[in-house]
Structure formats: C-alpha cells, structure tokens
N, CA, C and O atoms as CSV, one atom per row, in Angstrom:
chain,resi,resn,atom,element,x,y,z
A,1,MET,N,N,34.967,2.208,13.121
A,1,MET,CA,C,33.556,2.373,12.788
A,1,MET,C,C,33.159,1.302,11.773
A,1,MET,O,O,33.897,1.003,10.834
A,2,LYS,N,N,31.983,0.740,11.987
A,2,LYS,CA,C,31.483,-0.281,11.075
A,2,LYS,C,C,31.145,0.339,9.726
A,2,LYS,O,O,30.800,1.518,9.653
A,3,PRO,N,N,31.241,-0.453,8.654
A,3,PRO,CA,C,30.845,0.055,7.343
A,3,PRO,C,C,29.328,0.255,7.283
A,3,PRO,O,O,28.566,-0.493,7.894
A,4,VAL,N,N,28.911,1.268,6.541
A,4,VAL,CA,C,27.490,1.572,6.381
A,4,VAL,C,C,27.146,1.485,4.904
A,4,VAL,O,O,27.785,2.112,4.058
A,5,ARG,N,N,26.120,0.690,4.613
A,5,ARG,CA,C,25.611,0.563,3.240
A,5,ARG,C,C,24.163,1.022,3.251
A,5,ARG,O,O,23.373,0.640,4.114
A,6,MET,N,N,23.835,1.857,2.261
A,6,MET,CA,C,22.472,2.360,2.173
A,6,MET,C,C,21.983,2.255,0.737
A,6,MET,O,O,22.611,2.773,-0.186
A,7,TYR,N,N,20.861,1.582,0.563
A,7,TYR,CA,C,20.202,1.489,-0.738
A,7,TYR,C,C,19.331,2.726,-0.882
A,7,TYR,O,O,18.511,3.021,-0.013
A,8,THR,N,N,19.514,3.460,-2.000
A,8,THR,CA,C,18.863,4.754,-2.174
A,8,THR,C,C,18.369,4.951,-3.602
A,8,THR,O,O,18.618,4.140,-4.493
A,9,THR,N,N,17.651,6.072,-3.783
A,9,THR,CA,C,17.378,6.623,-5.107
A,9,THR,C,C,17.765,8.100,-5.056
A,9,THR,O,O,17.934,8.673,-3.980
A,10,GLN,N,N,17.900,8.694,-6.218
A,10,GLN,CA,C,18.377,10.074,-6.279
A,10,GLN,C,C,17.401,11.068,-5.660
A,10,GLN,O,O,17.833,12.009,-4.994
A,11,VAL,N,N,16.111,10.887,-5.859
A,11,VAL,CA,C,15.138,11.914,-5.479
A,11,VAL,C,C,14.427,11.639,-4.158
A,11,VAL,O,O,13.435,12.300,-3.850
A,12,CYS,N,N,14.902,10.697,-3.386
A,12,CYS,CA,C,14.234,10.290,-2.148
A,12,CYS,C,C,14.597,11.229,-0.992
A,12,CYS,O,O,15.757,11.276,-0.582
A,13,PRO,N,N,13.619,11.978,-0.459
A,13,PRO,CA,C,13.931,12.871,0.657
A,13,PRO,C,C,14.303,12.110,1.940
A,13,PRO,O,O,15.074,12.613,2.757
A,14,TYR,N,N,13.762,10.914,2.112
A,14,TYR,CA,C,14.109,10.115,3.292
A,14,TYR,C,C,15.554,9.640,3.221
A,14,TYR,O,O,16.230,9.526,4.243
A,15,CYS,N,N,16.018,9.366,2.012
A,15,CYS,CA,C,17.422,8.979,1.823
A,15,CYS,C,C,18.335,10.139,2.206
A,15,CYS,O,O,19.350,9.943,2.873
A,16,GLN,N,N,17.973,11.340,1.786
A,16,GLN,CA,C,18.762,12.525,2.115
A,16,GLN,C,C,18.795,12.761,3.622
A,16,GLN,O,O,19.833,13.105,4.187
A,17,ARG,N,N,17.649,12.572,4.257
A,17,ARG,CA,C,17.575,12.782,5.711
A,17,ARG,C,C,18.422,11.747,6.456
A,17,ARG,O,O,19.123,12.082,7.411
A,18,ALA,N,N,18.352,10.495,6.015
A,18,ALA,CA,C,19.139,9.431,6.649
A,18,ALA,C,C,20.640,9.697,6.466
A,18,ALA,O,O,21.422,9.528,7.402
A,19,LYS,N,N,21.034,10.111,5.263
A,19,LYS,CA,C,22.454,10.427,5.014
A,19,LYS,C,C,22.922,11.554,5.914
A,19,LYS,O,O,24.023,11.499,6.462
A,20,ALA,N,N,22.087,12.579,6.070
A,20,ALA,CA,C,22.453,13.719,6.912
A,20,ALA,C,C,22.649,13.277,8.364
A,20,ALA,O,O,23.595,13.714,9.019
A,21,LEU,N,N,21.774,12.426,8.865
A,21,LEU,CA,C,21.911,11.945,10.239
A,21,LEU,C,C,23.181,11.118,10.408
A,21,LEU,O,O,23.896,11.269,11.398
A,22,LEU,N,N,23.457,10.254,9.452
A,22,LEU,CA,C,24.673,9.443,9.537
A,22,LEU,C,C,25.921,10.319,9.519
A,22,LEU,O,O,26.875,10.058,10.253
A,23,LEU,N,N,25.919,11.353,8.685
A,23,LEU,CA,C,27.057,12.278,8.655
A,23,LEU,C,C,27.212,12.985,9.997
A,23,LEU,O,O,28.330,13.158,10.483
A,24,GLN,N,N,26.087,13.396,10.601
A,24,GLN,CA,C,26.124,14.044,11.913
A,24,GLN,C,C,26.709,13.122,12.976
A,24,GLN,O,O,27.321,13.579,13.941
A,25,ARG,N,N,26.514,11.832,12.790
A,25,ARG,CA,C,27.003,10.854,13.769
A,25,ARG,C,C,28.404,10.344,13.443
A,25,ARG,O,O,28.882,9.388,14.055
A,26,GLY,N,N,29.056,10.985,12.477
A,26,GLY,CA,C,30.458,10.698,12.217
A,26,GLY,C,C,30.761,9.717,11.113
A,26,GLY,O,O,31.920,9.350,10.919
A,27,VAL,N,N,29.749,9.282,10.380
A,27,VAL,CA,C,29.998,8.364,9.269
A,27,VAL,C,C,30.660,9.148,8.138
A,27,VAL,O,O,30.089,10.109,7.620
A,28,THR,N,N,31.859,8.734,7.764
A,28,THR,CA,C,32.588,9.439,6.703
A,28,THR,C,C,32.581,8.662,5.393
A,28,THR,O,O,32.748,9.244,4.322
A,29,ALA,N,N,32.391,7.356,5.476
A,29,ALA,CA,C,32.361,6.524,4.262
A,29,ALA,C,C,31.024,5.801,4.211
A,29,ALA,O,O,30.744,4.924,5.028
A,30,LEU,N,N,30.215,6.179,3.252
A,30,LEU,CA,C,28.896,5.589,3.078
A,30,LEU,C,C,28.867,4.880,1.731
A,30,LEU,O,O,29.084,5.501,0.690
A,31,ASP,N,N,28.603,3.594,1.754
A,31,ASP,CA,C,28.467,2.817,0.529
A,31,ASP,C,C,27.024,2.967,0.064
A,31,ASP,O,O,26.128,2.266,0.534
A,32,GLU,N,N,26.815,3.894,-0.867
A,32,GLU,CA,C,25.471,4.188,-1.350
A,32,GLU,C,C,25.207,3.388,-2.621
A,32,GLU,O,O,25.937,3.497,-3.606
A,33,VAL,N,N,24.152,2.586,-2.577
A,33,VAL,CA,C,23.772,1.744,-3.710
A,33,VAL,C,C,22.499,2.329,-4.307
A,33,VAL,O,O,21.438,2.292,-3.685
A,34,ARG,N,N,22.611,2.866,-5.511
A,34,ARG,CA,C,21.478,3.521,-6.178
A,34,ARG,C,C,20.622,2.490,-6.908
A,34,ARG,O,O,21.003,2.001,-7.971
A,35,VAL,N,N,19.469,2.162,-6.336
A,35,VAL,CA,C,18.605,1.159,-6.942
A,35,VAL,C,C,17.821,1.705,-8.131
A,35,VAL,O,O,17.265,0.931,-8.911
A,36,ASP,N,N,17.769,3.031,-8.278
A,36,ASP,CA,C,17.103,3.605,-9.441
A,36,ASP,C,C,17.958,3.481,-10.697
A,36,ASP,O,O,17.441,3.570,-11.810
A,37,LEU,N,N,19.244,3.279,-10.528
A,37,LEU,CA,C,20.151,3.129,-11.668
A,37,LEU,C,C,20.378,1.672,-12.051
A,37,LEU,O,O,20.790,1.380,-13.174
A,38,ASP,N,N,20.114,0.764,-11.128
A,38,ASP,CA,C,20.404,-0.652,-11.372
A,38,ASP,C,C,19.288,-1.519,-10.785
A,38,ASP,O,O,19.279,-1.785,-9.583
A,39,PRO,N,N,18.340,-1.965,-11.632
A,39,PRO,CA,C,17.229,-2.788,-11.144
A,39,PRO,C,C,17.687,-4.071,-10.439
A,39,PRO,O,O,16.989,-4.560,-9.552
A,40,ALA,N,N,18.811,-4.606,-10.806
A,40,ALA,CA,C,19.321,-5.815,-10.149
A,40,ALA,C,C,19.652,-5.525,-8.687
A,40,ALA,O,O,19.482,-6.391,-7.828
A,41,GLU,N,N,20.123,-4.316,-8.402
A,41,GLU,CA,C,20.413,-3.944,-7.013
A,41,GLU,C,C,19.125,-3.820,-6.201
A,41,GLU,O,O,19.106,-4.154,-5.017
A,42,ARG,N,N,18.045,-3.339,-6.833
A,42,ARG,CA,C,16.758,-3.275,-6.122
A,42,ARG,C,C,16.300,-4.691,-5.780
A,42,ARG,O,O,15.832,-4.939,-4.669
A,43,GLU,N,N,16.430,-5.612,-6.717
A,43,GLU,CA,C,16.054,-7.007,-6.460
A,43,GLU,C,C,16.883,-7.582,-5.317
A,43,GLU,O,O,16.359,-8.299,-4.465
A,44,LYS,N,N,18.174,-7.269,-5.300
A,44,LYS,CA,C,19.045,-7.733,-4.220
A,44,LYS,C,C,18.594,-7.140,-2.884
A,44,LYS,O,O,18.563,-7.840,-1.872
A,45,MET,N,N,18.243,-5.844,-2.882
A,45,MET,CA,C,17.775,-5.180,-1.669
A,45,MET,C,C,16.508,-5.849,-1.147
A,45,MET,O,O,16.391,-6.104,0.052
A,46,VAL,N,N,15.570,-6.133,-2.029
A,46,VAL,CA,C,14.310,-6.771,-1.627
A,46,VAL,C,C,14.586,-8.165,-1.068
A,46,VAL,O,O,13.982,-8.567,-0.074
A,47,ALA,N,N,15.488,-8.897,-1.701
A,47,ALA,CA,C,15.831,-10.238,-1.219
A,47,ALA,C,C,16.459,-10.176,0.178
A,47,ALA,O,O,16.210,-11.046,1.012
A,48,LEU,N,N,17.270,-9.152,0.427
A,48,LEU,CA,C,17.941,-9.015,1.729
A,48,LEU,C,C,17.008,-8.538,2.830
A,48,LEU,O,O,17.128,-8.967,3.977
A,49,THR,N,N,16.078,-7.654,2.487
A,49,THR,CA,C,15.290,-6.965,3.512
A,49,THR,C,C,13.810,-7.329,3.528
A,49,THR,O,O,13.139,-7.173,4.548
A,50,GLY,N,N,13.302,-7.814,2.400
A,50,GLY,CA,C,11.864,-8.030,2.285
A,50,GLY,C,C,11.096,-6.742,2.067
A,50,GLY,O,O,9.865,-6.741,2.109
A,51,ARG,N,N,11.798,-5.654,1.837
A,51,ARG,CA,C,11.182,-4.335,1.647
A,51,ARG,C,C,11.543,-3.775,0.280
A,51,ARG,O,O,12.627,-4.025,-0.246
A,52,ARG,N,N,10.603,-3.004,-0.289
A,52,ARG,CA,C,10.837,-2.381,-1.596
A,52,ARG,C,C,11.164,-0.890,-1.484
A,52,ARG,O,O,11.612,-0.278,-2.454
A,53,THR,N,N,10.942,-0.308,-0.307
A,53,THR,CA,C,11.117,1.139,-0.152
A,53,THR,C,C,12.566,1.480,0.195
A,53,THR,O,O,13.300,0.667,0.755
A,54,VAL,N,N,12.946,2.689,-0.150
A,54,VAL,CA,C,14.270,3.197,0.196
A,54,VAL,C,C,14.093,4.352,1.168
A,54,VAL,O,O,13.048,5.003,1.176
A,55,PRO,N,N,15.099,4.609,1.983
A,55,PRO,CA,C,16.362,3.883,2.061
A,55,PRO,C,C,16.220,2.579,2.838
A,55,PRO,O,O,15.296,2.405,3.632
A,56,GLN,N,N,17.142,1.687,2.592
A,56,GLN,CA,C,17.347,0.506,3.423
A,56,GLN,C,C,18.790,0.579,3.878
A,56,GLN,O,O,19.707,0.641,3.059
A,57,ILE,N,N,18.987,0.572,5.180
A,57,ILE,CA,C,20.293,0.889,5.761
A,57,ILE,C,C,20.842,-0.325,6.508
A,57,ILE,O,O,20.151,-0.967,7.299
A,58,PHE,N,N,22.106,-0.609,6.226
A,58,PHE,CA,C,22.831,-1.665,6.919
A,58,PHE,C,C,24.032,-1.043,7.611
A,58,PHE,O,O,24.765,-0.257,7.009
A,59,ILE,N,N,24.231,-1.391,8.865
A,59,ILE,CA,C,25.445,-1.004,9.589
A,59,ILE,C,C,26.151,-2.303,9.915
A,59,ILE,O,O,25.680,-3.100,10.727
A,60,GLY,N,N,27.285,-2.502,9.271
A,60,GLY,CA,C,27.918,-3.809,9.329
A,60,GLY,C,C,26.957,-4.816,8.733
A,60,GLY,O,O,26.439,-4.595,7.638
A,61,ALA,N,N,26.709,-5.913,9.420
A,61,ALA,CA,C,25.776,-6.934,8.945
A,61,ALA,C,C,24.356,-6.706,9.456
A,61,ALA,O,O,23.451,-7.474,9.128
A,62,THR,N,N,24.151,-5.660,10.255
A,62,THR,CA,C,22.845,-5.401,10.868
A,62,THR,C,C,21.971,-4.561,9.953
A,62,THR,O,O,22.360,-3.467,9.544
A,63,HIS,N,N,20.784,-5.075,9.631
A,63,HIS,CA,C,19.807,-4.305,8.863
A,63,HIS,C,C,19.060,-3.399,9.827
A,63,HIS,O,O,18.298,-3.870,10.670
A,64,VAL,N,N,19.281,-2.105,9.699
A,64,VAL,CA,C,18.644,-1.121,10.575
A,64,VAL,C,C,17.213,-0.869,10.129
A,64,VAL,O,O,16.322,-0.689,10.959
A,65,GLY,N,N,16.992,-0.857,8.825
A,65,GLY,CA,C,15.674,-0.554,8.266
A,65,GLY,C,C,15.743,0.719,7.454
A,65,GLY,O,O,16.744,1.002,6.796
A,66,GLY,N,N,14.658,1.490,7.508
A,66,GLY,CA,C,14.576,2.724,6.744
A,66,GLY,C,C,14.933,3.943,7.572
A,66,GLY,O,O,15.510,3.835,8.654
A,67,CYS,N,N,14.581,5.101,7.045
A,67,CYS,CA,C,14.919,6.374,7.694
A,67,CYS,C,C,14.278,6.484,9.073
A,67,CYS,O,O,14.948,6.849,10.039
A,68,ASP,N,N,12.989,6.172,9.173
A,68,ASP,CA,C,12.309,6.265,10.468
A,68,ASP,C,C,12.939,5.313,11.479
A,68,ASP,O,O,13.075,5.652,12.655
A,69,ASP,N,N,13.321,4.128,11.026
A,69,ASP,CA,C,13.972,3.156,11.915
A,69,ASP,C,C,15.319,3.697,12.407
A,69,ASP,O,O,15.669,3.542,13.577
A,70,LEU,N,N,16.069,4.335,11.500
A,70,LEU,CA,C,17.368,4.905,11.847
A,70,LEU,C,C,17.202,6.015,12.887
A,70,LEU,O,O,17.947,6.075,13.866
A,71,ILE,N,N,16.229,6.885,12.667
A,71,ILE,CA,C,15.974,7.987,13.602
A,71,ILE,C,C,15.566,7.438,14.966
A,71,ILE,O,O,16.046,7.916,15.994
A,72,ALA,N,N,14.689,6.446,14.983
A,72,ALA,CA,C,14.251,5.855,16.250
A,72,ALA,C,C,15.426,5.202,16.981
A,72,ALA,O,O,15.546,5.320,18.201
A,73,LEU,N,N,16.284,4.519,16.238
A,73,LEU,CA,C,17.467,3.900,16.834
A,73,LEU,C,C,18.358,4.963,17.469
A,73,LEU,O,O,18.866,4.779,18.575
A,74,ASP,N,N,18.542,6.073,16.764
A,74,ASP,CA,C,19.365,7.167,17.288
A,74,ASP,C,C,18.728,7.768,18.545
A,74,ASP,O,O,19.429,8.053,19.516
A,75,GLN,N,N,17.423,7.958,18.531
A,75,GLN,CA,C,16.740,8.554,19.679
A,75,GLN,C,C,16.784,7.655,20.910
A,75,GLN,O,O,16.767,8.142,22.040
A,76,ARG,N,N,16.841,6.340,20.688
A,76,ARG,CA,C,16.957,5.394,21.811
A,76,ARG,C,C,18.398,5.271,22.298
A,76,ARG,O,O,18.666,4.582,23.283
A,77,GLY,N,N,19.327,5.936,21.609
A,77,GLY,CA,C,20.727,5.871,21.999
A,77,GLY,C,C,21.461,4.654,21.459
A,77,GLY,O,O,22.548,4.324,21.933
A,78,GLY,N,N,20.874,3.981,20.466
A,78,GLY,CA,C,21.474,2.762,19.944
A,78,GLY,C,C,22.335,2.930,18.710
A,78,GLY,O,O,23.074,2.013,18.351
A,79,LEU,N,N,22.262,4.075,18.052
A,79,LEU,CA,C,23.002,4.249,16.810
A,79,LEU,C,C,24.503,4.362,17.046
A,79,LEU,O,O,25.279,3.666,16.391
A,80,ALA,N,N,24.923,5.212,17.954
A,80,ALA,CA,C,26.360,5.408,18.198
A,80,ALA,C,C,27.054,4.102,18.606
A,80,ALA,O,O,28.116,3.790,18.068
A,81,PRO,N,N,26.478,3.323,19.550
A,81,PRO,CA,C,27.141,2.060,19.895
A,81,PRO,C,C,27.189,1.075,18.724
A,81,PRO,O,O,28.164,0.339,18.575
A,82,LEU,N,N,26.147,1.058,17.900
A,82,LEU,CA,C,26.142,0.150,16.752
A,82,LEU,C,C,27.209,0.546,15.748
A,82,LEU,O,O,27.886,-0.316,15.187
A,83,LEU,N,N,27.363,1.844,15.517
A,83,LEU,CA,C,28.408,2.314,14.598
A,83,LEU,C,C,29.798,2.004,15.140
A,83,LEU,O,O,30.702,1.666,14.376
A,84,ALA,N,N,29.971,2.115,16.444
A,84,ALA,CA,C,31.285,1.959,17.052
A,84,ALA,C,C,31.673,0.499,17.280
A,84,ALA,O,O,32.859,0.178,17.357
A,85,ALA,N,N,30.689,-0.379,17.387
A,85,ALA,CA,C,30.977,-1.786,17.703
A,85,ALA,C,C,31.869,-2.410,16.637
A,85,ALA,O,O,31.802,-2.062,15.458
A,86,ARG,N,N,32.697,-3.331,17.083
A,86,ARG,CA,C,33.613,-4.016,16.155
A,86,ARG,C,C,33.029,-5.303,15.691
A,86,ARG,O,O,33.654,-6.017,14.907
C-alpha cells in the first residue's frame, strides 16, 4: 500500500471524515501533519497544493485534494487502485 500523508487540523470535521474513509479502505499508517500546530507546515502545504484548506491528502506522490475529492475518487472506484498501486 502506498504511503498516505494528510495535512490536518485538530477540529476539522472534514479531516475526521477523510481519516475514517481511509481507515475503512485499509489504510493503517497515516502520516498526519497538523498545520494548526506548525505554521511552517501550512506554508509547505500551500506551496505543494496551492490550497489553504484542510485536509489536503497525498497518496504516494499523487495529490488527491480534500475530503470531497477523496470521496469522489472512492465513488468512481479510483481510491482502492491508487492505494494499491506500487
């Protein structure tokens, strides 16, 4: 399974929803980067994605986007193959 990195904040309901979906799809190791605790990480997230909102989700080197993007990817049947790809 590819590594998953998610930029989050503690109180974000979309972050919680995205984490729950990833867990349902078998993700056991999630690299969670809390941008509310480290402003430099938020700057890095914005530089990588062009977005300021959380969550921002990466599967391997692929930027999936936010929670709605993750859900849409899953509904199209694209999440499982992306997680499984080497």
